[in-house]
DOFIKOL-976790 format. One line per field, with one value per atom (N, C-alpha, C): x, y, z; residue in three letters; atom name. Coordinates in steps of 0.001 Angstrom, whole numbers, always signed. Layout:
N
u = c(X; ...);
v = c(Y; ...);
w = c(Z; ...);
code = c(ala; ...);
site = c(CA; ...);
//
This chain:
223
u = c(-11134; -10350; -10032; -8785; -8338; -8013; -8784; -8627; -7238; -6548; -5206; -4225; -4602; -3733; -4088; -5241; -5686; -4912; -4266; -3478; -4001; -4901; -5334; -6752; -7428; -8735; -8657; -9055; -9060; -10502; -10805; -12160; -12276; -13387; -13813; -14241; -14361; -14739; -16220; -16589; -17946; -18985; -19986; -21094; -20670; -19452; -18996; -18674; -17874; -17594; -18461; -18605; -19412; -20627; -21732; -22978; -22881; -22161; -21853; -23004; -23800; -24886; -25903; -26120; -27029; -26465; -25171; -24519; -24571; -24371; -24388; -25767; -26807; -28172; -28522; -28091; -28373; -27632; -26408; -25659; -26297; -26785; -27484; -28781; -29455; -30692; -30433; -29348; -29023; -28630; -27947; -27595; -28857; -29815; -31080; -31845; -31744; -32396; -31763; -30442; -29730; -30023; -30057; -30303; -31766; -32647; -34075; -34691; -34092; -34637; -34155; -34824; -34393; -34669; -34145; -34293; -32964; -32803; -31567; -31314; -32375; -32240; -31777; -32325; -31941; -30500; -30109; -28721; -27771; -28158; -27317; -27052; -28021; -27844; -26686; -26475; -25348; -24015; -23938; -22719; -22505; -23591; -23521; -23302; -23426; -23417; -22027; -20998; -19651; -18964; -19600; -19017; -17800; -17921; -16834; -16217; -16936; -16472; -17444; -17466; -18489; -18406; -17226; -17083; -16781; -16796; -16401; -17455; -17015; -17930; -18504; -17855; -18369; -19780; -20127; -21498; -22519; -22138; -23019; -23142; -22022; -22054; -22999; -22922; -23803; -25269; -25533; -26890; -27435; -26626; -27050; -27235; -26334; -26439; -27679; -27979; -29149; -30458; -30402; -31580; -31558; -30533; -30452; -30187; -29524; -29310; -27839; -26933; -25519; -24971; -24238; -23384; -22218; -21099; -19920; -20208; -20929; -21248; -22130; -23181; -24071; -23346; -22540; -21772; -20844; -20114; -19197; -19950; -21118; -21917; -22445; -22901; -23410; -22307; -21112; -19989; -19626; -19643; -19337; -20358; -21630; -22703; -22618; -22329; -22212; -21146; -19944; -18849; -19137; -19669; -19971; -21016; -22084; -23159; -22715; -21927; -21459; -20629; -19657; -18795; -19547; -20469; -21260; -22124; -22573; -23488; -22822; -21512; -20789; -20669; -21270; -21291; -20973; -20377; -20123; -21413; -21483; -22614; -22532; -23689; -23674; -22827; -22115; -21268; -19871; -19616; -18321; -17168; -17293; -16200; -15991; -17086; -16996; -16249; -16556; -15900; -14414; -14089; -12682; -11908; -12518; -11885; -11565; -12532; -12347; -11277; -11252; -10239; -8841; -8728; -7436; -7015; -7988; -7682; -7174; -7639; -7191; -5813; -5302; -3970; -3927; -5073; -5133; -4726; -4062; -3762; -4987; -5217; -6402; -6007; -6715; -6477; -7797; -7790; -8902; -8419; -9240; -8975; -10202; -10031; -11173; -10843; -11877; -11712; -11779; -12133; -12131; -10698; -10559; -9234; -8761; -7447; -6851; -7445; -7584; -8049; -9497; -10320; -11698; -11727; -10949; -10944; -10468; -9373; -8825; -9781; -10411; -11382; -12534; -13025; -14145; -13727; -12540; -12052; -11823; -11288; -11046; -12345; -13279; -14563; -15305; -15222; -15959; -15164; -13930; -13147; -12537; -12334; -11780; -10448; -9912; -8666; -7532; -7411; -6288; -6325; -7437; -7528; -6738; -6439; -5943; -4441; -3838; -2397; -2050; -3040; -2822; -4141; -4076; -5235; -4798; -5349; -4942; -6083; -5764; -6757; -6356; -7309; -7043; -5953; -5809; -4754; -3370; -3329; -2050; -1666; -2636; -2350; -2357; -3097; -3178; -4322; -5058; -6170; -7355; -8559; -9771; -10243; -10974; -11573; -12629; -12831; -12422; -10999; -10182; -8760; -8190; -7382; -6948; -5735; -5262; -4003; -3991; -5093; -5152; -5106; -5756; -5745; -4346; -3704; -2343; -1380; -1581; -746; -996; -2256; -2576; -1902; -1943; -1279; +221; +795; +2224; +2519; +1699; +1907; +1743; +792; +553; +1542; +2268; +3240; +2557; +1459; +757; +523; +354; +91; -1410; -1768; -3175; -3947; -3362; -4063; -4165; -3516; -3547; -4512; -5280; -6165; -7570; -8528; -9878; -10294; -11190; -11659; -13136; -13516; -14909; -15361; -16457; -16938; -18399; -19019; -20456; -20775; -19783; -20040; -19591; -20561; -20232; -19307; -19629; -18886; -17475; -17311; -15985; -15198; -15759; -15012; -14868; -15990; -15946; -15234; -15553; -14882; -13381; -12989; -11559; -10857; -11487; -10900; -10782; -11820; -11828; -10721; -10415; -9375; -8028; -7751; -6442; -6534; -7729; -7875; -8092; -8504; -8797; -10120; -10204; -11490; -12282; -13518; -14318; -15557; -15887; -17080; -17935; -19136; -20056; -20844; -20626; -21330; -22689; -23636; -24946; -25697; -25418; -26117; -25870; -24754; -24427; -24677; -25138; -25277; -26639; -26652; -27895; -28103; -27171; -27269; -27884; -29185; -29841; -29605; -29383; -29237; -27948; -26973; -25684; -25665; -26620; -26471; -26313; -26692; -26613; -25311; -24476; -23241; -22046; -21084; -19847; -20096; -20696; -20986; -19735; -19865; -18746; -18666; -17552; -17407; -18353; -18583; -19476; -20335; -21458; -22379; -22742; -22678; -23060; -24134; -25081; -26174; -25951; -24860; -24463; -22969; -22289; -20842; -20413; -21198; -20809; -20723; -21449; -21422; -20023; -19189; -17831; -17049; -17297; -16587; -16910; -18143; -18542; -17835; -17733; -17046; -15596; -14942; -13541; -13376; -14299; -14195; -14493; -15352; -15759; -14923; -14221; -13497; -12298);
v = c(+24633; +23459; +22608; +22288; +21442; +20060; +19037; +17687; +17117; +17635; +17119; +17543; +18587; +19056; +18450; +17831; +17288; +16015; +16029; +14878; +14239; +14947; +14432; +14884; +14040; +14377; +14213; +15255; +15244; +15175; +14163; +13940; +14236; +14854; +14791; +13338; +12952; +11569; +11434; +11991; +11783; +12536; +11788; +12303; +12762; +12361; +12519; +11153; +10374; +8991; +8016; +8264; +7373; +8119; +7384; +7946; +7928; +8903; +8890; +9374; +10308; +10826; +9731; +8814; +7702; +6781; +6488; +5658; +6347; +7652; +8426; +8380; +8550; +8518; +7147; +6088; +4742; +4463; +4964; +4764; +5558; +6764; +7560; +6869; +6255; +5532; +4375; +3647; +2517; +2978; +4109; +4671; +5030; +5619; +5996; +4768; +3678; +2432; +1920; +1935; +1478; +2398; +3698; +4668; +4694; +4295; +4301; +5683; +6611; +7968; +8680; +9778; +10622; +10035; +10718; +10277; +10468; +9752; +9850; +11290; +11962; +13337; +14279; +14086; +14940; +14673; +13403; +13095; +13637; +13561; +14100; +15589; +16298; +17727; +17984; +17068; +17211; +17140; +16255; +16128; +17335; +18012; +19134; +20482; +20535; +21850; +22472; +21723; +22275; +22341; +21867; +21960; +21058; +19807; +18847; +18374; +18468; +17908; +16865; +16673; +15853; +14371; +13917; +12496; +12254; +13286; +13143; +12427; +11438; +10700; +11576; +12693; +13606; +14092; +14086; +14455; +13473; +12201; +11182; +11394; +11732; +12003; +13159; +14224; +15381; +14994; +14187; +13707; +12935; +12037; +11234; +12102; +13044; +13930; +14809; +15310; +16176; +15419; +14080; +13256; +12677; +13043; +12626; +11151; +10515; +9061; +8669; +9632; +9313; +8401; +7389; +6577; +6127; +5844; +5423; +4149; +3247; +1968; +2188; +2990; +3258; +4030; +4982; +5787; +4907; +4017; +3132; +2217; +1724; +860; +1634; +2851; +3677; +4003; +4291; +4578; +3353; +2189; +946; +689; +831; +619; +1639; +2873; +3947; +3614; +3249; +2956; +1705; +680; -572; -355; +348; +574; +1498; +2491; +3462; +2785; +1977; +1356; +274; -435; -1452; -855; +376; +1008; +2015; +2098; +2991; +2325; +2939; +2374; +3461; +3056; +4015; +4239; +5384; +5656; +4759; +4437; +3710; +4477; +3768; +4302; +4709; +4808; +5312; +4423; +3115; +2222; +2289; +2347; +2448; +3718; +4808; +6083; +6013; +5468; +5355; +4462; +3385; +2507; +3273; +4051; +4797; +5870; +6532; +7560; +6957; +5777; +5094; +4665; +4236; +3853; +5039; +6226; +7452; +7891; +7172; +7482; +8642; +8985; +10106; +9682; +10587; +10366; +10750; +10037; +10275; +10489; +11415; +11690; +11918; +11655; +12000; +13097; +14131; +15183; +15301; +15061; +15000; +15617; +16138; +16648; +15526; +14320; +13180; +12899; +12363; +11978; +10752; +10559; +9524; +8142; +7727; +6363; +6175; +7228; +7135; +7071; +7932; +7978; +6658; +6140; +4893; +3731; +3719; +2659; +2682; +3865; +3964; +3561; +3986; +3634; +2128; +1517; +74; -711; -272; -948; -977; +101; +192; -331; -774; -1406; -467; +808; +1750; +2364; +1916; +2483; +2425; +1316; +1099; +1997; +2646; +3526; +4819; +5184; +6526; +6575; +7563; +7768; +8560; +9243; +10008; +10152; +10061; +10313; +11366; +12561; +13689; +14044; +14054; +14345; +15601; +16138; +17393; +17237; +16037; +15856; +15759; +15548; +15555; +16965; +17724; +19065; +20125; +19837; +20797; +21788; +21742; +22666; +21930; +22391; +21859; +22784; +22215; +23020; +23945; +25154; +25635; +26177; +26066; +26382; +25382; +25826; +24954; +24088; +24069; +23382; +21913; +21202; +19774; +19567; +20453; +20348; +20619; +21632; +21950; +20805; +20153; +19005; +17845; +17650; +16603; +16871; +18119; +18482; +18199; +18498; +18245; +16745; +15955; +14500; +13892; +14435; +13914; +14461; +15505; +16167; +16732; +17443; +18110; +19572; +20399; +21822; +22062; +23229; +23575; +23462; +23927; +23905; +22504; +21529; +20152; +19259; +19847; +19037; +19628; +18792; +19245; +18701; +19430; +19061; +18725; +17595; +17159; +17075; +17765; +17724; +18092; +17662; +17881; +19144; +19750; +20925; +22205; +23097; +24394; +25166; +25167; +25976; +25458; +24148; +23615; +23237; +22411; +21925; +22972; +23489; +24417; +25714; +26237; +27456; +27232; +26083; +25776; +25713; +25053; +24966; +26314; +27138; +28455; +29351; +29161; +29992; +29884; +28706; +28505; +28382; +28612; +28613; +27265; +26272; +24947; +24950; +24160; +23878; +23000; +23363; +22669; +22020; +20855; +20109; +19855; +20377; +20257; +18954; +18032; +16746; +16934; +17469; +17825; +16619; +15426; +14214; +13890; +14368; +14039; +15161; +16320; +17489; +17502; +17231; +17245; +18585; +19525; +20862; +21809; +21753; +22492; +23990; +24492; +25936; +26470; +25588; +26042; +26229; +25700; +25469; +26722; +27876; +29078; +29851; +29363; +30069; +29486; +30347; +29912; +28913; +29377; +28467; +27776; +26490; +25700; +25859; +25391; +25411; +24425; +23298; +22273; +21719; +21147; +20517; +19141; +18108; +16762; +16192; +15492; +14890; +13406; +12865; +11479; +11376; +10420; +10294; +10136; +9405; +9105; +10350; +11399; +12631; +13253; +12894; +13425; +13021; +11810; +11325; +12168; +12612; +13463; +14805; +15360; +16645; +16528; +15458; +15264; +15031; +14281; +13967; +15165; +16071; +17219; +18462; +18424; +19643; +19919);
w = c(-46367; -45960; -47182; -47354; -48456; -47916; -48346; -47788; -48037; -49113; -49379; -48289; -47523; -46454; -45099; -45014; -43731; -43413; -42260; -41835; -40551; -39841; -38541; -38202; -37416; -36867; -35356; -34652; -33188; -32714; -31924; -31433; -29946; -29562; -28170; -27917; -26666; -26335; -25971; -24831; -24305; -25127; -25590; -26390; -27786; -28181; -29565; -30154; -29426; -29807; -29023; -27730; -26877; -26327; -26215; -25677; -24158; -23637; -22212; -21346; -21837; -21008; -20700; -21636; -21389; -20303; -20380; -19355; -18002; -18015; -16781; -16120; -16911; -16371; -15794; -16492; -16003; -14693; -14579; -13333; -12194; -12499; -11480; -11052; -12004; -11696; -10736; -10954; -10084; -8689; -8608; -7299; -6524; -7208; -6555; -6060; -6806; -6375; -5084; -5035; -3840; -2656; -2931; -1863; -1431; -2346; -2037; -2026; -2819; -2865; -4120; -4446; -5547; -6919; -7936; -9325; -10041; -11154; -11927; -12369; -12795; -13270; -12156; -10962; -9828; -9396; -9372; -9020; -10079; -11345; -12415; -12202; -11666; -11408; -10441; -9511; -8578; -9333; -10330; -11127; -12046; -12362; -13299; -12624; -11307; -10647; -10511; -10869; -10874; -9524; -8484; -7143; -6984; -7439; -7266; -8581; -9675; -10940; -11449; -12752; -13397; -13043; -12612; -12278; -10804; -9996; -8594; -7763; -6989; -6117; -5005; -4729; -3707; -4034; -5310; -5703; -5129; -5102; -4524; -3020; -2388; -944; -630; -1417; -1205; -1380; -2380; -2649; -1448; -922; +223; +1473; +1674; +2837; +2759; +1563; +1398; +1628; +1448; +1718; +3134; +3902; +5289; +5511; +4552; +4667; +4524; +4627; +4409; +5497; +5042; +5914; +5046; +5656; +4885; +4102; +4725; +4065; +2836; +2995; +1869; +775; +1171; +214; -624; +15; -706; -1669; -1221; -2088; -3284; -3064; -4161; -5166; -4687; -5578; -6413; -5769; -6492; -7587; -7251; -8224; -9352; -8980; -9975; -11025; -10582; -11512; -12339; -11700; -12399; -13497; -13160; -14121; -15245; -14895; -15892; -16979; -16593; -17594; -18363; -17703; -18396; -19493; -19299; -20245; -21175; -21127; -22030; -23396; -24389; -25753; -26769; -27868; -28942; -29730; -30373; -31254; -32485; -33078; -34348; -35367; -36200; -37282; -36829; -35529; -35077; -35550; -35376; -35806; -37311; -38045; -39503; -39907; -39253; -39543; -39197; -38039; -37646; -38613; -39052; -40045; -41324; -41799; -43042; -42895; -41757; -41531; -41503; -40906; -40878; -42293; -43099; -44485; -45283; -44914; -45584; -45101; -44106; -43589; -42619; -42057; -41126; -39717; -39016; -37617; -36790; -35694; -34876; -33424; -32791; -31374; -30663; -29365; -28485; -27550; -27400; -26431; -25544; -24250; -23347; -21998; -21334; -19978; -18949; -19377; -18462; -18006; -16807; -16336; -17112; -17132; -17985; -17758; -16496; -16247; -16694; -16583; -17069; -18598; -19240; -20701; -21303; -20785; -21324; -21073; -19905; -19601; -20594; -20928; -21857; -23271; -23672; -25004; -25144; -24097; -24154; -24060; -23222; -23085; -24413; -25177; -26436; -27631; -27391; -28447; -29463; -29102; -30077; -29631; -28540; -28013; -29038; -29753; -30655; -31887; -32152; -33314; -33128; -31899; -31629; -31393; -32035; -31922; -30667; -30100; -28871; -28128; -26819; -25951; -24948; -25097; -24264; -23312; -22034; -21003; -20238; -19480; -18775; -17714; -17151; -16152; -16796; -18099; -18811; -19249; -19729; -20235; -19143; -18054; -16961; -17079; -18184; -18393; -19006; -18658; -19272; -20386; -21339; -22383; -21762; -22284; -23606; -23712; -22666; -22858; -23871; -24803; -25903; -25606; -24353; -24030; -24442; -24182; -24528; -26036; -26782; -28240; -28782; -28245; -28679; -28374; -27225; -26876; -27845; -28235; -29206; -30550; -30999; -32258; -32178; -31031; -30828; -30872; -30183; -30151; -31546; -32325; -33673; -34689; -34289; -35168; -36419; -36180; -37277; -36913; -37937; -37752; -37607; -37090; -36901; -38210; -39297; -40588; -41192; -40557; -41062; -40293; -39360; -38512; -38455; -38089; -37802; -36438; -35788; -34450; -34501; -33879; -33842; -32389; -32046; -30670; -30562; -29461; -29268; -28493; -27871; -27026; -27717; -27958; -28543; -27606; -26323; -25368; -25149; -25071; -24763; -26022; -26877; -28036; -29132; -29599; -30728; -30341; -29177; -28718; -28583; -28036; -27878; -29228; -30192; -31528; -32202; -32042; -32661; -32094; -30834; -30195; -30896; -31485; -32113; -33632; -34200; -35649; -36295; -35508; -36074; -36831; -37861; -38495; -37533; -37262; -36254; -36856; -36320; -36737; -35499; -35511; -34382; -34491; -33547; -33514; -32840; -33585; -33026; -32483; -33037; -32603; -31129; -30584; -29198; -28211; -28697; -27830; -27160; -25858; -25096; -24398; -24624; -24028; -25049; -25229; -26301; -26209; -25018; -24838; -25450; -25742; -26257; -27763; -28468; -29897; -30762; -30269; -31091; -30878; -30004; -29683; -30436; -30772; -31417; -32561; -33646; -34755; -35277; -35524; -36043; -37561; -38128; -39584; -40240; -39575; -40101; -38975; -39335; -38386; -38942; -38088; -38535; -37613; -38200; -37450; -37188; -37699; -37431; -37674; -37018; -37203; -38660; -39438; -40821; -41702; -41322; -42106; -42121; -41149; -41121; -42363; -42838; -44030; -45250; -45355; -46478; -46424; -45221; -45062; -45511; -45111; -45466; -46967; -47561; -48997; -49892; -49419; -50229; -49941; -48842; -48446; -49358);
code = c(unk; unk; unk; unk; unk; unk; unk; unk; unk; unk; unk; unk; unk; unk; unk; unk; unk; unk; unk; unk; unk; unk; unk; unk; unk; unk; unk; unk; unk; unk; unk; unk; unk; unk; unk; unk; unk; unk; unk; unk; unk; unk; unk; unk; unk; unk; unk; unk; unk; unk; unk; unk; unk; unk; unk; unk; unk; unk; unk; unk; unk; unk; unk; unk; unk; unk; unk; unk; unk; unk; unk; unk; unk; unk; unk; unk; unk; unk; unk; unk; unk; unk; unk; unk; unk; unk; unk; unk; unk; unk; unk; unk; unk; unk; unk; unk; unk; unk; unk; unk; unk; unk; unk; unk; unk; unk; unk; unk; unk; unk; unk; unk; unk; unk; unk; unk; unk; unk; unk; unk; unk; unk; unk; unk; unk; unk; unk; unk; unk; unk; unk; unk; unk; unk; unk; unk; unk; unk; unk; unk; unk; unk; unk; unk; unk; unk; unk; unk; unk; unk; unk; unk; unk; unk; unk; unk; unk; unk; unk; unk; unk; unk; unk; unk; unk; unk; unk; unk; unk; unk; unk; unk; unk; unk; unk; unk; unk; unk; unk; unk; unk; unk; unk; unk; unk; unk; unk; unk; unk; unk; unk; unk; unk; unk; unk; unk; unk; unk; unk; unk; unk; unk; unk; unk; unk; unk; unk; unk; unk; unk; unk; unk; unk; unk; unk; unk; unk; unk; unk; unk; unk; unk; unk; unk; unk; unk; unk; unk; unk; unk; unk; unk; unk; unk; unk; unk; unk; unk; unk; unk; unk; unk; unk; unk; unk; unk; unk; unk; unk; unk; unk; unk; unk; unk; unk; unk; unk; unk; unk; unk; unk; unk; unk; unk; unk; unk; unk; unk; unk; unk; unk; unk; unk; unk; unk; unk; unk; unk; unk; unk; unk; unk; unk; unk; unk; unk; unk; unk; unk; unk; unk; unk; unk; unk; unk; unk; unk; unk; unk; unk; unk; unk; unk; unk; unk; unk; unk; unk; unk; unk; unk; unk; unk; unk; unk; unk; unk; unk; unk; unk; unk; unk; unk; unk; unk; unk; unk; unk; unk; unk; unk; unk; unk; unk; unk; unk; unk; unk; unk; unk; unk; unk; unk; unk; unk; unk; unk; unk; unk; unk; unk; unk; unk; unk; unk; unk; unk; unk; unk; unk; unk; unk; unk; unk; unk; unk; unk; unk; unk; unk; unk; unk; unk; unk; unk; unk; unk; unk; unk; unk; unk; unk; unk; unk; unk; unk; unk; unk; unk; unk; unk; unk; unk; unk; unk; unk; unk; unk; unk; unk; unk; unk; unk; unk; unk; unk; unk; unk; unk; unk; unk; unk; unk; unk; unk; unk; unk; unk; unk; unk; unk; unk; unk; unk; unk; unk; unk; unk; unk; unk; unk; unk; unk; unk; unk; unk; unk; unk; unk; unk; unk; unk; unk; unk; unk; unk; unk; unk; unk; unk; unk; unk; unk; unk; unk; unk; unk; unk; unk; unk; unk; unk; unk; unk; unk; unk; unk; unk; unk; unk; unk; unk; unk; unk; unk; unk; unk; unk; unk; unk; unk; unk; unk; unk; unk; unk; unk; unk; unk; unk; unk; unk; unk; unk; unk; unk; unk; unk; unk; unk; unk; unk; unk; unk; unk; unk; unk; unk; unk; unk; unk; unk; unk; unk; unk; unk; unk; unk; unk; unk; unk; unk; unk; unk; unk; unk; unk; unk; unk; unk; unk; unk; unk; unk; unk; unk; unk; unk; unk; unk; unk; unk; unk; unk; unk; unk; unk; unk; unk; unk; unk; unk; unk; unk; unk; unk; unk; unk; unk; unk; unk; unk; unk; unk; unk; unk; unk; unk; unk; unk; unk; unk; unk; unk; unk; unk; unk; unk; unk; unk; unk; unk; unk; unk; unk; unk; unk; unk; unk; unk; unk; unk; unk; unk; unk; unk; unk; unk; unk; unk; unk; unk; unk; unk; unk; unk; unk; unk; unk; unk; unk; unk; unk; unk; unk; unk; unk; unk; unk; unk; unk; unk; unk; unk; unk; unk; unk; unk; unk; unk; unk; unk; unk; unk; unk; unk; unk; unk; unk; unk; unk; unk; unk; unk; unk; unk; unk; unk; unk; unk; unk; unk; unk; unk; unk; unk; unk; unk; unk; unk; unk; unk; unk; unk; unk; unk; unk; unk; unk);
site = c(N; CA; C; N; CA; C; N; CA; C; N; CA; C; N; CA; C; N; CA; C; N; CA; C; N; CA; C; N; CA; C; N; CA; C; N; CA; C; N; CA; C; N; CA; C; N; CA; C; N; CA; C; N; CA; C; N; CA; C; N; CA; C; N; CA; C; N; CA; C; N; CA; C; N; CA; C; N; CA; C; N; CA; C; N; CA; C; N; CA; C; N; CA; C; N; CA; C; N; CA; C; N; CA; C; N; CA; C; N; CA; C; N; CA; C; N; CA; C; N; CA; C; N; CA; C; N; CA; C; N; CA; C; N; CA; C; N; CA; C; N; CA; C; N; CA; C; N; CA; C; N; CA; C; N; CA; C; N; CA; C; N; CA; C; N; CA; C; N; CA; C; N; CA; C; N; CA; C; N; CA; C; N; CA; C; N; CA; C; N; CA; C; N; CA; C; N; CA; C; N; CA; C; N; CA; C; N; CA; C; N; CA; C; N; CA; C; N; CA; C; N; CA; C; N; CA; C; N; CA; C; N; CA; C; N; CA; C; N; CA; C; N; CA; C; N; CA; C; N; CA; C; N; CA; C; N; CA; C; N; CA; C; N; CA; C; N; CA; C; N; CA; C; N; CA; C; N; CA; C; N; CA; C; N; CA; C; N; CA; C; N; CA; C; N; CA; C; N; CA; C; N; CA; C; N; CA; C; N; CA; C; N; CA; C; N; CA; C; N; CA; C; N; CA; C; N; CA; C; N; CA; C; N; CA; C; N; CA; C; N; CA; C; N; CA; C; N; CA; C; N; CA; C; N; CA; C; N; CA; C; N; CA; C; N; CA; C; N; CA; C; N; CA; C; N; CA; C; N; CA; C; N; CA; C; N; CA; C; N; CA; C; N; CA; C; N; CA; C; N; CA; C; N; CA; C; N; CA; C; N; CA; C; N; CA; C; N; CA; C; N; CA; C; N; CA; C; N; CA; C; N; CA; C; N; CA; C; N; CA; C; N; CA; C; N; CA; C; N; CA; C; N; CA; C; N; CA; C; N; CA; C; N; CA; C; N; CA; C; N; CA; C; N; CA; C; N; CA; C; N; CA; C; N; CA; C; N; CA; C; N; CA; C; N; CA; C; N; CA; C; N; CA; C; N; CA; C; N; CA; C; N; CA; C; N; CA; C; N; CA; C; N; CA; C; N; CA; C; N; CA; C; N; CA; C; N; CA; C; N; CA; C; N; CA; C; N; CA; C; N; CA; C; N; CA; C; N; CA; C; N; CA; C; N; CA; C; N; CA; C; N; CA; C; N; CA; C; N; CA; C; N; CA; C; N; CA; C; N; CA; C; N; CA; C; N; CA; C; N; CA; C; N; CA; C; N; CA; C; N; CA; C; N; CA; C; N; CA; C; N; CA; C; N; CA; C; N; CA; C; N; CA; C; N; CA; C; N; CA; C; N; CA; C; N; CA; C; N; CA; C; N; CA; C; N; CA; C; N; CA; C; N; CA; C; N; CA; C; N; CA; C; N; CA; C; N; CA; C; N; CA; C; N; CA; C; N; CA; C; N; CA; C; N; CA; C; N; CA; C; N; CA; C; N; CA; C; N; CA; C; N; CA; C; N; CA; C; N; CA; C; N; CA; C; N; CA; C; N; CA; C; N; CA; C; N; CA; C; N; CA; C; N; CA; C; N; CA; C; N; CA; C; N; CA; C; N; CA; C; N; CA; C; N; CA; C; N; CA; C; N; CA; C; N; CA; C; N; CA; C);
//
């Protein structure tokens, strides 16, 4: 990778820029308090099982039904608490703003590519104060495909008006981010600091690995 050719950095959002799994666990914990049963970890499993989707409220409905306590009133209250707690606890990782500032000073274009739906992604970016840094925010509902299909990344490259060889991709998921980047020949940076899926780490090795957001600047400066 030649840094003189790099014109853009494409970031995943959740657990790359923002510590979303922590916010998710706290919101699940509050739902369990309201419901009076279960644990945050067990409720999180409902969101992870792939039945409805990672952000679908139907996961909460299933949780309540499996505990024999479902009612429309309780369900609506749990959904309200879930969304309120989630956005309140969505925070960027330390160093993220500093890194984005430096990348902008270098004149690089920046994009977010995420499987989150548009309204969730924009809400998280605005809540954490980093929305204005990005020249494009590409979500799965815009591209029509979720990662590891590369459609969202290709759309981001198009919006930024840069070629594959002029961009790098940063993400915490080996299976979704790194695999997606590799499919189209992008240089990939594995954000190991945000990866809570330990079982994935040996698959699809990335070009680079960083243990903190700030390490990205070193990769760009030395490349």
